[in-house]
A tleap script that builds the chain and sets N, CA, C and O, in Angstrom:
source leaprc.protein.ff14SB
mol = sequence {
  NMET ASN ARG LEU VAL LEU ALA ALA HIE VAL
  VAL GLU ARG GLY ALA MET ARG TYR THR PRO
  ALA GLY LEU PRO ALA LEU ASP LEU THR LEU
  GLN SER ASP SER GLU VAL THR GLN ASN GLY
  GLN LEU ARG LYS VAL SER LEU GLN ILE ARG
  ALA VAL ALA ILE GLY ASP ILE THR ARG PRO
  ALA GLN ALA LEU VAL LEU GLY ASN PRO ALA
  GLN PHE ALA GLY PHE LEU ALA PRO SER ARG
  ASN GLY LYS GLY VAL VAL PHE HIE VAL THR
  SER ILE ALA THR GLU GLU PRO ASP VAL GLN
  PRO CGLY
}
set mol.1.N position { -158.967 24.367 19.507 }
set mol.1.CA position { -159.697 24.046 20.559 }
set mol.1.C position { -158.700 24.102 21.778 }
set mol.1.O position { -157.653 23.496 21.550 }
set mol.2.N position { -158.785 24.700 23.038 }
set mol.2.CA position { -157.766 24.671 24.158 }
set mol.2.C position { -158.397 23.899 25.139 }
set mol.2.O position { -159.100 24.464 25.976 }
set mol.3.N position { -158.220 22.500 25.155 }
set mol.3.CA position { -158.878 21.567 26.258 }
set mol.3.C position { -157.941 20.722 26.876 }
set mol.3.O position { -157.243 20.087 26.085 }
set mol.4.N position { -157.751 20.556 27.974 }
set mol.4.CA position { -156.783 19.580 28.560 }
set mol.4.C position { -157.688 18.603 29.610 }
set mol.4.O position { -158.645 19.043 30.247 }
set mol.5.N position { -157.226 17.222 29.677 }
set mol.5.CA position { -157.854 16.301 30.591 }
set mol.5.C position { -156.860 15.616 30.973 }
set mol.5.O position { -156.231 14.905 30.190 }
set mol.6.N position { -156.575 15.728 32.221 }
set mol.6.CA position { -155.257 14.797 32.799 }
set mol.6.C position { -155.565 14.236 34.155 }
set mol.6.O position { -156.011 14.876 35.107 }
set mol.7.N position { -155.266 12.932 34.119 }
set mol.7.CA position { -155.371 12.194 35.443 }
set mol.7.C position { -153.963 12.354 36.190 }
set mol.7.O position { -152.849 12.012 35.794 }
set mol.8.N position { -154.361 13.010 37.456 }
set mol.8.CA position { -153.268 13.460 38.233 }
set mol.8.C position { -153.571 13.345 39.706 }
set mol.8.O position { -154.544 12.670 40.040 }
set mol.9.N position { -152.811 13.956 40.640 }
set mol.9.CA position { -152.934 13.935 41.953 }
set mol.9.C position { -152.173 15.170 42.490 }
set mol.9.O position { -151.068 15.590 42.148 }
set mol.10.N position { -152.939 15.594 43.312 }
set mol.10.CA position { -152.079 17.085 43.989 }
set mol.10.C position { -151.085 16.944 44.934 }
set mol.10.O position { -151.218 16.283 45.964 }
set mol.11.N position { -150.005 17.599 44.584 }
set mol.11.CA position { -148.862 17.369 45.512 }
set mol.11.C position { -148.654 18.784 46.442 }
set mol.11.O position { -148.238 18.809 47.601 }
set mol.12.N position { -149.005 19.796 45.723 }
set mol.12.CA position { -149.081 21.057 46.727 }
set mol.12.C position { -150.501 22.035 46.206 }
set mol.12.O position { -151.090 22.169 45.133 }
set mol.13.N position { -150.661 22.592 47.554 }
set mol.13.CA position { -151.841 23.192 47.261 }
set mol.13.C position { -151.505 24.722 48.061 }
set mol.13.O position { -150.926 24.824 49.143 }
set mol.14.N position { -151.938 25.658 47.369 }
set mol.14.CA position { -151.910 27.056 48.034 }
set mol.14.C position { -152.599 27.300 49.097 }
set mol.14.O position { -153.390 26.472 49.548 }
set mol.15.N position { -152.385 28.516 49.659 }
set mol.15.CA position { -153.808 29.040 50.612 }
set mol.15.C position { -154.817 29.705 49.614 }
set mol.15.O position { -154.466 30.277 48.582 }
set mol.16.N position { -156.043 29.573 50.018 }
set mol.16.CA position { -157.103 30.363 49.282 }
set mol.16.C position { -156.772 31.753 49.282 }
set mol.16.O position { -156.498 32.362 50.317 }
set mol.17.N position { -156.794 32.345 47.978 }
set mol.17.CA position { -156.832 33.748 47.760 }
set mol.17.C position { -158.062 34.140 47.018 }
set mol.17.O position { -159.083 33.464 46.892 }
set mol.18.N position { -157.799 35.437 46.502 }
set mol.18.CA position { -159.050 36.214 45.899 }
set mol.18.C position { -158.467 36.813 44.755 }
set mol.18.O position { -157.530 37.608 44.831 }
set mol.19.N position { -159.092 36.386 43.508 }
set mol.19.CA position { -158.919 37.536 42.804 }
set mol.19.C position { -159.090 38.982 42.452 }
set mol.19.O position { -160.005 39.395 43.165 }
set mol.20.N position { -158.613 40.003 41.642 }
set mol.20.CA position { -159.216 41.312 41.926 }
set mol.20.C position { -160.598 41.486 41.767 }
set mol.20.O position { -161.112 42.460 42.316 }
set mol.21.N position { -161.477 40.506 40.935 }
set mol.21.CA position { -162.533 40.417 40.908 }
set mol.21.C position { -163.397 40.023 42.001 }
set mol.21.O position { -164.615 40.192 42.058 }
set mol.22.N position { -162.564 39.421 42.956 }
set mol.22.CA position { -163.388 38.898 44.244 }
set mol.22.C position { -163.772 37.297 44.128 }
set mol.22.O position { -164.596 36.704 44.825 }
set mol.23.N position { -163.069 36.825 43.208 }
set mol.23.CA position { -163.444 35.255 42.702 }
set mol.23.C position { -162.332 34.505 43.795 }
set mol.23.O position { -161.208 34.957 44.010 }
set mol.24.N position { -162.853 33.354 44.388 }
set mol.24.CA position { -161.734 32.562 45.018 }
set mol.24.C position { -160.651 32.026 44.026 }
set mol.24.O position { -161.005 31.659 42.906 }
set mol.25.N position { -159.636 31.983 44.320 }
set mol.25.CA position { -158.632 30.931 43.624 }
set mol.25.C position { -157.725 30.173 44.572 }
set mol.25.O position { -157.322 30.469 45.697 }
set mol.26.N position { -157.547 29.272 43.922 }
set mol.26.CA position { -156.720 28.400 44.624 }
set mol.26.C position { -155.414 27.698 43.668 }
set mol.26.O position { -155.601 27.108 42.604 }
set mol.27.N position { -154.161 27.902 44.276 }
set mol.27.CA position { -153.005 27.376 43.284 }
set mol.27.C position { -152.863 26.062 44.053 }
set mol.27.O position { -153.025 25.736 45.229 }
set mol.28.N position { -152.357 25.196 42.503 }
set mol.28.CA position { -152.300 23.693 42.860 }
set mol.28.C position { -150.960 23.481 42.075 }
set mol.28.O position { -150.592 24.271 41.206 }
set mol.29.N position { -150.166 22.225 42.483 }
set mol.29.CA position { -149.187 21.622 41.580 }
set mol.29.C position { -149.606 20.089 41.497 }
set mol.29.O position { -149.525 19.260 42.404 }
set mol.30.N position { -150.082 19.901 40.173 }
set mol.30.CA position { -150.556 18.466 39.936 }
set mol.30.C position { -149.411 17.710 39.462 }
set mol.30.O position { -148.561 18.300 38.796 }
set mol.31.N position { -149.259 16.208 39.780 }
set mol.31.CA position { -148.294 15.085 39.242 }
set mol.31.C position { -149.224 14.507 38.692 }
set mol.31.O position { -150.350 14.334 39.160 }
set mol.32.N position { -148.720 14.083 37.409 }
set mol.32.CA position { -149.083 12.998 36.847 }
set mol.32.C position { -148.152 12.026 35.899 }
set mol.32.O position { -147.384 12.489 35.056 }
set mol.33.N position { -148.320 10.614 36.145 }
set mol.33.CA position { -147.685 9.741 36.030 }
set mol.33.C position { -148.541 8.722 34.971 }
set mol.33.O position { -149.649 8.311 35.315 }
set mol.34.N position { -148.108 8.442 34.004 }
set mol.34.CA position { -148.512 7.624 32.945 }
set mol.34.C position { -147.902 6.919 31.573 }
set mol.34.O position { -147.056 7.425 30.835 }
set mol.35.N position { -148.419 5.873 31.444 }
set mol.35.CA position { -148.021 5.349 29.926 }
set mol.35.C position { -148.845 5.821 28.850 }
set mol.35.O position { -150.031 6.078 29.056 }
set mol.36.N position { -148.278 5.969 27.632 }
set mol.36.CA position { -148.818 6.200 26.615 }
set mol.36.C position { -148.180 5.779 25.379 }
set mol.36.O position { -146.963 5.595 25.428 }
set mol.37.N position { -148.852 5.576 24.161 }
set mol.37.CA position { -148.092 4.968 22.907 }
set mol.37.C position { -147.734 6.163 22.099 }
set mol.37.O position { -148.540 7.049 21.813 }
set mol.38.N position { -146.498 6.142 21.750 }
set mol.38.CA position { -145.997 7.322 20.716 }
set mol.38.C position { -145.403 6.412 19.487 }
set mol.38.O position { -144.628 5.470 19.648 }
set mol.39.N position { -145.864 6.830 18.347 }
set mol.39.CA position { -145.466 6.079 17.318 }
set mol.39.C position { -145.250 4.517 17.371 }
set mol.39.O position { -144.206 4.007 16.966 }
set mol.40.N position { -146.316 3.773 17.903 }
set mol.40.CA position { -146.224 2.358 18.170 }
set mol.40.C position { -145.400 1.996 19.399 }
set mol.40.O position { -145.410 0.811 19.731 }
set mol.41.N position { -144.708 2.837 20.098 }
set mol.41.CA position { -144.111 2.472 21.199 }
set mol.41.C position { -144.479 2.943 22.447 }
set mol.41.O position { -144.821 4.117 22.585 }
set mol.42.N position { -144.442 1.968 23.604 }
set mol.42.CA position { -145.006 2.568 24.849 }
set mol.42.C position { -143.839 3.570 25.519 }
set mol.42.O position { -142.637 3.314 25.445 }
set mol.43.N position { -144.332 4.625 26.113 }
set mol.43.CA position { -143.595 5.607 26.729 }
set mol.43.C position { -143.970 5.940 28.336 }
set mol.43.O position { -145.150 6.180 28.594 }
set mol.44.N position { -143.292 5.951 29.071 }
set mol.44.CA position { -143.844 6.367 30.571 }
set mol.44.C position { -143.682 7.889 30.528 }
set mol.44.O position { -142.628 8.209 29.980 }
set mol.45.N position { -144.364 8.835 30.915 }
set mol.45.CA position { -144.650 10.218 31.065 }
set mol.45.C position { -145.027 10.425 32.393 }
set mol.45.O position { -146.063 10.004 32.908 }
set mol.46.N position { -143.897 11.283 33.088 }
set mol.46.CA position { -144.162 11.686 34.333 }
set mol.46.C position { -143.851 13.345 34.442 }
set mol.46.O position { -142.732 13.806 34.215 }
set mol.47.N position { -145.032 14.178 34.829 }
set mol.47.CA position { -144.912 15.633 34.950 }
set mol.47.C position { -145.349 16.220 35.838 }
set mol.47.O position { -146.287 15.664 36.409 }
set mol.48.N position { -144.950 17.434 36.313 }
set mol.48.CA position { -145.683 18.369 37.220 }
set mol.48.C position { -146.091 19.686 36.568 }
set mol.48.O position { -145.294 20.297 35.856 }
set mol.49.N position { -147.435 20.167 36.828 }
set mol.49.CA position { -147.860 21.319 36.230 }
set mol.49.C position { -148.417 22.070 37.133 }
set mol.49.O position { -149.075 21.563 38.041 }
set mol.50.N position { -148.202 23.673 36.998 }
set mol.50.CA position { -148.990 24.455 37.847 }
set mol.50.C position { -150.394 24.499 37.421 }
set mol.50.O position { -150.673 24.490 36.222 }
set mol.51.N position { -151.182 24.540 38.223 }
set mol.51.CA position { -152.677 24.822 38.262 }
set mol.51.C position { -153.135 25.531 39.166 }
set mol.51.O position { -152.715 25.671 40.314 }
set mol.52.N position { -154.443 26.223 38.415 }
set mol.52.CA position { -155.317 26.881 39.284 }
set mol.52.C position { -156.629 26.766 39.377 }
set mol.52.O position { -157.115 26.488 38.281 }
set mol.53.N position { -157.464 26.871 40.288 }
set mol.53.CA position { -158.973 26.651 40.483 }
set mol.53.C position { -159.506 28.043 40.727 }
set mol.53.O position { -159.062 28.660 41.695 }
set mol.54.N position { -160.402 28.593 39.954 }
set mol.54.CA position { -161.069 30.010 40.131 }
set mol.54.C position { -162.541 29.795 40.174 }
set mol.54.O position { -163.183 29.300 39.247 }
set mol.55.N position { -163.098 30.250 41.455 }
set mol.55.CA position { -164.658 30.292 41.418 }
set mol.55.C position { -164.858 29.310 42.098 }
set mol.55.O position { -164.083 28.921 42.972 }
set mol.56.N position { -166.361 28.553 41.671 }
set mol.56.CA position { -166.826 27.399 42.407 }
set mol.56.C position { -165.892 26.167 42.407 }
set mol.56.O position { -166.002 25.335 43.308 }
set mol.57.N position { -165.042 26.037 41.494 }
set mol.57.CA position { -164.354 24.786 41.529 }
set mol.57.C position { -163.263 24.662 42.716 }
set mol.57.O position { -162.692 23.624 43.051 }
set mol.58.N position { -163.110 25.847 43.235 }
set mol.58.CA position { -162.256 25.865 44.619 }
set mol.58.C position { -162.479 24.984 45.590 }
set mol.58.O position { -161.684 24.301 46.235 }
set mol.59.N position { -163.621 25.065 45.630 }
set mol.59.CA position { -164.320 24.034 46.867 }
set mol.59.C position { -164.029 22.597 46.809 }
set mol.59.O position { -163.633 21.902 47.744 }
set mol.60.N position { -164.279 22.221 45.567 }
set mol.60.CA position { -163.885 20.660 45.588 }
set mol.60.C position { -162.257 20.383 45.222 }
set mol.60.O position { -161.687 19.298 45.338 }
set mol.61.N position { -161.777 21.401 44.842 }
set mol.61.CA position { -160.173 21.524 44.864 }
set mol.61.C position { -159.652 21.374 46.373 }
set mol.61.O position { -158.895 20.512 46.820 }
set mol.62.N position { -160.098 22.160 46.858 }
set mol.62.CA position { -159.517 22.381 48.398 }
set mol.62.C position { -160.042 21.006 49.101 }
set mol.62.O position { -159.559 20.709 50.194 }
set mol.63.N position { -160.941 20.230 48.547 }
set mol.63.CA position { -161.525 19.036 49.575 }
set mol.63.C position { -160.493 17.856 49.276 }
set mol.63.O position { -160.306 16.958 50.097 }
set mol.64.N position { -159.846 17.917 48.067 }
set mol.64.CA position { -159.014 16.826 47.649 }
set mol.64.C position { -158.042 16.336 48.394 }
set mol.64.O position { -157.351 17.267 48.807 }
set mol.65.N position { -157.657 15.288 48.765 }
set mol.65.CA position { -156.856 14.789 49.620 }
set mol.65.C position { -155.397 14.700 48.752 }
set mol.65.O position { -155.357 14.206 47.625 }
set mol.66.N position { -154.327 15.196 49.374 }
set mol.66.CA position { -152.978 15.321 48.771 }
set mol.66.C position { -152.664 14.055 48.316 }
set mol.66.O position { -152.466 13.264 49.238 }
set mol.67.N position { -152.545 13.573 47.145 }
set mol.67.CA position { -151.930 12.203 46.847 }
set mol.67.C position { -152.916 11.366 46.054 }
set mol.67.O position { -152.654 10.463 45.259 }
set mol.68.N position { -154.090 11.831 46.418 }
set mol.68.CA position { -155.256 10.874 45.896 }
set mol.68.C position { -155.399 11.195 44.498 }
set mol.68.O position { -155.365 12.363 44.109 }
set mol.69.N position { -155.568 10.145 43.674 }
set mol.69.CA position { -155.780 10.453 42.171 }
set mol.69.C position { -157.098 11.134 41.831 }
set mol.69.O position { -158.014 10.954 42.633 }
set mol.70.N position { -157.342 11.930 40.701 }
set mol.70.CA position { -158.345 12.449 40.354 }
set mol.70.C position { -158.342 12.783 38.870 }
set mol.70.O position { -157.231 12.814 38.341 }
set mol.71.N position { -159.428 13.042 38.099 }
set mol.71.CA position { -159.141 13.657 36.607 }
set mol.71.C position { -159.519 15.014 36.741 }
set mol.71.O position { -160.503 15.364 37.393 }
set mol.72.N position { -158.773 15.776 36.149 }
set mol.72.CA position { -158.634 17.275 36.144 }
set mol.72.C position { -158.999 17.637 34.755 }
set mol.72.O position { -158.377 16.980 33.921 }
set mol.73.N position { -159.884 18.550 34.248 }
set mol.73.CA position { -160.317 18.977 32.993 }
set mol.73.C position { -160.120 20.538 32.809 }
set mol.73.O position { -160.320 21.141 33.864 }
set mol.74.N position { -159.839 21.201 31.931 }
set mol.74.CA position { -159.895 22.573 31.907 }
set mol.74.C position { -159.129 23.081 30.342 }
set mol.74.O position { -159.327 22.677 29.196 }
set mol.75.N position { -158.208 24.116 30.879 }
set mol.75.CA position { -157.516 24.863 29.561 }
set mol.75.C position { -156.151 25.280 29.872 }
set mol.75.O position { -155.827 25.317 31.059 }
set mol.76.N position { -155.434 25.551 29.106 }
set mol.76.CA position { -154.068 26.074 29.306 }
set mol.76.C position { -154.132 27.678 29.049 }
set mol.76.O position { -154.966 28.301 28.392 }
set mol.77.N position { -153.271 28.047 29.592 }
set mol.77.CA position { -153.337 29.855 29.586 }
set mol.77.C position { -152.009 30.197 29.828 }
set mol.77.O position { -151.332 29.449 30.534 }
set mol.78.N position { -151.491 31.293 29.313 }
set mol.78.CA position { -149.970 31.754 29.684 }
set mol.78.C position { -149.967 32.061 31.212 }
set mol.78.O position { -151.002 32.323 31.826 }
set mol.79.N position { -148.847 32.015 31.729 }
set mol.79.CA position { -148.720 32.471 33.122 }
set mol.79.C position { -148.909 33.955 33.209 }
set mol.79.O position { -148.995 34.613 32.172 }
set mol.80.N position { -148.986 34.588 34.536 }
set mol.80.CA position { -149.173 35.999 34.387 }
set mol.80.C position { -147.781 36.659 33.949 }
set mol.80.O position { -147.851 37.659 33.235 }
set mol.81.N position { -146.541 36.185 34.317 }
set mol.81.CA position { -145.447 36.618 33.903 }
set mol.81.C position { -144.737 36.381 32.283 }
set mol.81.O position { -143.647 36.784 31.877 }
set mol.82.N position { -145.701 35.647 31.618 }
set mol.82.CA position { -145.638 35.205 30.335 }
set mol.82.C position { -144.580 34.178 30.381 }
set mol.82.O position { -144.288 33.803 29.246 }
set mol.83.N position { -143.829 33.531 31.428 }
set mol.83.CA position { -143.122 32.348 31.078 }
set mol.83.C position { -143.747 31.213 31.674 }
set mol.83.O position { -144.022 31.155 32.873 }
set mol.84.N position { -144.013 30.150 30.699 }
set mol.84.CA position { -144.581 28.982 30.803 }
set mol.84.C position { -146.373 29.038 30.634 }
set mol.84.O position { -147.058 29.937 30.145 }
set mol.85.N position { -146.754 27.859 31.173 }
set mol.85.CA position { -148.336 27.921 30.975 }
set mol.85.C position { -148.887 27.347 32.447 }
set mol.85.O position { -148.239 26.613 33.193 }
set mol.86.N position { -150.071 27.794 32.658 }
set mol.86.CA position { -150.757 27.485 33.818 }
set mol.86.C position { -152.338 26.659 33.270 }
set mol.86.O position { -153.161 27.092 32.464 }
set mol.87.N position { -152.355 25.451 33.988 }
set mol.87.CA position { -153.495 24.612 33.666 }
set mol.87.C position { -154.598 25.346 34.543 }
set mol.87.O position { -154.599 25.425 35.771 }
set mol.88.N position { -155.366 25.771 33.822 }
set mol.88.CA position { -157.157 26.359 34.625 }
set mol.88.C position { -158.001 25.182 34.478 }
set mol.88.O position { -158.402 24.618 33.459 }
set mol.89.N position { -158.221 24.883 35.947 }
set mol.89.CA position { -158.898 23.635 36.331 }
set mol.89.C position { -160.362 24.098 36.249 }
set mol.89.O position { -160.783 24.980 36.998 }
set mol.90.N position { -161.153 23.474 35.304 }
set mol.90.CA position { -162.648 23.746 35.418 }
set mol.90.C position { -163.521 22.847 35.866 }
set mol.90.O position { -164.672 23.186 36.141 }
set mol.91.N position { -163.057 21.493 36.006 }
set mol.91.CA position { -163.739 20.429 36.732 }
set mol.91.C position { -162.935 19.334 36.996 }
set mol.91.O position { -161.927 19.050 36.348 }
set mol.92.N position { -163.477 18.564 38.174 }
set mol.92.CA position { -162.567 17.814 38.818 }
set mol.92.C position { -163.451 16.319 39.098 }
set mol.92.O position { -164.483 16.328 39.769 }
set mol.93.N position { -163.022 15.351 38.630 }
set mol.93.CA position { -163.682 14.140 39.072 }
set mol.93.C position { -163.221 12.846 40.065 }
set mol.93.O position { -162.270 12.187 39.644 }
set mol.94.N position { -163.518 12.644 40.698 }
set mol.94.CA position { -163.082 11.419 41.571 }
set mol.94.C position { -164.060 10.414 41.807 }
set mol.94.O position { -165.223 10.533 41.421 }
set mol.95.N position { -163.588 9.339 42.483 }
set mol.95.CA position { -164.490 8.438 43.120 }
set mol.95.C position { -165.364 8.716 44.134 }
set mol.95.O position { -166.455 8.176 44.319 }
set mol.96.N position { -164.788 9.677 44.860 }
set mol.96.CA position { -165.729 10.535 45.993 }
set mol.96.C position { -166.824 11.610 45.558 }
set mol.96.O position { -166.633 12.786 45.250 }
set mol.97.N position { -167.984 10.922 45.613 }
set mol.97.CA position { -168.982 12.005 45.349 }
set mol.97.C position { -168.951 13.180 45.746 }
set mol.97.O position { -169.606 13.967 45.061 }
set mol.98.N position { -168.225 13.737 46.936 }
set mol.98.CA position { -168.752 15.085 47.569 }
set mol.98.C position { -167.685 15.955 46.867 }
set mol.98.O position { -167.716 17.169 47.064 }
set mol.99.N position { -166.723 15.405 46.044 }
set mol.99.CA position { -165.706 16.464 45.438 }
set mol.99.C position { -166.022 16.708 44.325 }
set mol.99.O position { -165.076 17.105 43.644 }
set mol.100.N position { -167.314 16.622 43.633 }
set mol.100.CA position { -167.798 17.071 42.290 }
set mol.100.C position { -168.446 18.352 42.599 }
set mol.100.O position { -169.284 18.589 43.469 }
set mol.101.N position { -167.774 19.338 41.511 }
set mol.101.CA position { -168.388 20.661 41.449 }
set mol.101.C position { -169.793 20.460 41.791 }
set mol.101.O position { -170.412 19.405 41.649 }
set mol.102.N position { -170.317 21.734 42.327 }
set mol.102.CA position { -171.749 21.685 42.486 }
set mol.102.C position { -172.457 23.126 41.995 }
set mol.102.O position { -173.678 23.268 42.059 }
savepdb mol mol.pdb
quit
C-alpha cells in the first residue's frame, strides 16, 4: 500500500498549470514539524516535501492560506526526472469547512 497522511502547512505554491490531459495541477512545497516516538525515544522531525495536487483537489489546495496547518493525504510517486519523490495530494482536511474537496 502506498498511502501517506501528513500534518503540514504550505510554504510555497506554484501557479496553476494544466497536465497534457487538460487537468488542472498545482505544485506545492509542504513543511511538516512534528514529534514522533522511535524505539521508545521522542524525536523531533522537520521536513519539506514537494507535492502536487491534480484535478478537483487543486481548488481547495489553492484556497489554503500559506502557513496555516492542514492534514494532507495521498501517495508518493517518483518525480518526472527520476530523482526523488513527489507527494500526490488527494485530500486536504482543515478546520475551515470551505477548503474540503467537493
